[in-house]
C-alpha positions as CSV (number, residue, x, y, z in Angstrom):
1,M,0.1,-0.5,0.0
2,T,1.3,3.4,-1.2
3,S,1.4,6.0,0.9
4,Q,-1.2,7.9,-0.5
5,E,-3.1,5.0,-0.6
6,M,-2.6,4.8,3.6
7,S,-3.5,8.7,3.8
8,A,-7.1,8.5,1.9
9,A,-7.9,4.7,4.3
10,L,-6.7,6.5,7.0
11,A,-9.1,9.8,6.3
12,A,-12.0,7.9,5.5
13,Q,-11.2,5.9,9.0
14,A,-11.2,9.2,10.6
15,E,-14.5,9.9,8.6
16,R,-16.4,6.9,10.2
17,I,-14.9,7.4,13.4
18,E,-16.2,10.8,13.5
19,R,-20.0,9.8,12.0
20,L,-20.4,7.2,14.5
21,E,-19.4,9.3,17.4
22,G,-22.2,11.6,16.2
23,E,-24.6,9.0,16.0
24,L,-24.0,7.7,19.3
25,A,-23.9,11.8,20.7
26,E,-27.7,11.5,19.3
27,M,-28.6,7.9,21.0
28,K,-27.1,9.1,24.4
29,A,-29.6,12.3,24.1
30,V,-32.7,10.0,23.0
31,L,-31.9,7.3,26.2
32,A,-31.5,10.2,28.8
33,G,-35.0,11.8,26.9
34,V,-36.4,8.4,27.1
35,C,-35.4,8.1,31.2
36,R,-36.8,11.9,32.2
37,T,-40.2,10.6,30.4
38,L,-39.9,7.0,32.4
39,E,-38.5,8.8,35.6
40,V,-36.1,6.2,36.0
41,D,-34.6,7.7,38.7
42,K,-37.2,7.4,41.5
43,P,-37.7,4.4,43.1
44,D,-39.6,2.0,41.7
45,H,-43.4,2.2,43.4
46,K,-43.2,6.0,41.7
47,R,-42.4,4.9,38.1
48,K,-45.7,5.8,35.8
49,L,-46.1,5.4,32.2
50,R,-48.6,7.0,30.6
51,A,-50.1,6.6,27.4
52,A,-53.8,5.9,25.6
53,S,-52.4,2.7,24.0
54,F,-50.1,0.2,24.6
55,I,-49.4,-2.4,21.8
56,L,-47.9,-5.9,22.9
57,V,-45.8,-7.5,20.0
58,D,-44.2,-10.9,19.2
59,V,-40.6,-11.2,18.6
60,D,-41.4,-11.1,14.6
61,G,-43.4,-7.4,15.4
62,N,-46.4,-8.2,14.7
63,E,-49.3,-7.4,17.3
64,R,-50.4,-9.8,19.9
65,A,-51.8,-7.9,22.5
66,A,-53.2,-4.2,22.9
67,L,-54.4,-2.3,26.1
68,V,-56.6,1.3,24.5
69,A,-58.3,3.9,26.1
70,T,-61.4,4.9,24.2
71,G,-63.5,7.5,24.8
72,S,-66.3,4.7,26.5
73,G,-63.4,3.2,28.2
74,P,-60.3,0.8,28.7
75,R,-60.0,-2.4,26.2
76,L,-57.8,-5.3,26.2
77,L,-57.7,-6.8,23.2
78,L,-56.2,-10.4,22.4
79,F,-55.1,-11.1,18.9
80,D,-54.1,-14.6,16.8
81,E,-51.0,-14.9,14.5
82,E,-53.6,-13.4,11.6
83,H,-54.1,-10.4,14.1
84,N,-57.2,-11.8,14.6
85,P,-59.2,-10.5,17.6
86,R,-59.9,-13.9,19.3
87,A,-60.7,-12.3,23.1
88,T,-62.1,-9.0,24.1
89,L,-62.3,-7.3,28.0
90,A,-63.6,-4.2,28.5
91,I,-65.1,-1.9,30.3
92,D,-67.5,1.2,29.7
93,E,-70.9,2.5,30.6
94,A,-72.6,-1.5,30.8
95,G,-70.3,-2.2,33.0
96,P,-67.5,-4.8,32.7
97,R,-67.4,-7.3,29.0
98,L,-65.7,-10.4,27.7
99,W,-65.7,-11.6,24.3
100,L,-64.4,-14.8,23.2
101,Y,-64.1,-15.3,19.2
102,D,-63.1,-18.5,17.4
103,G,-60.7,-18.4,14.1
104,Q,-63.3,-16.8,11.9
105,V,-63.4,-14.2,14.2
106,R,-67.0,-15.1,15.7
107,P,-68.2,-14.4,19.1
108,V,-68.2,-18.6,20.6
109,C,-68.6,-16.8,24.0
110,S,-69.9,-13.2,25.9
111,I,-70.4,-12.0,29.3
112,P,-72.5,-10.8,30.3
113,Q,-74.5,-12.8,27.9
114,K,-76.9,-11.1,25.4
């Protein structure tokens, strides 16, 4: 390798390191913001995570459950591998309710029953 090629390779490495250091600084700032949002420095019993919905995904990123706050009350939905709802638990003005669905998303059970 010639000295010119070495200089070019070193310059490219220096550029890459500078870019990576910038990306790392950005990630640290994002992480610090997340920690502030989650109040990580507080004792466990004082931590709160607030949102209008939470989505649980499997290892492939597919939605498998959702906890949502609707205008009429909270709902917990459980999905199968095809993302079809298989169970719903809701609390609204009518009170607590539970629905179970078959593989074709037809209700097979509801509590209270209609």
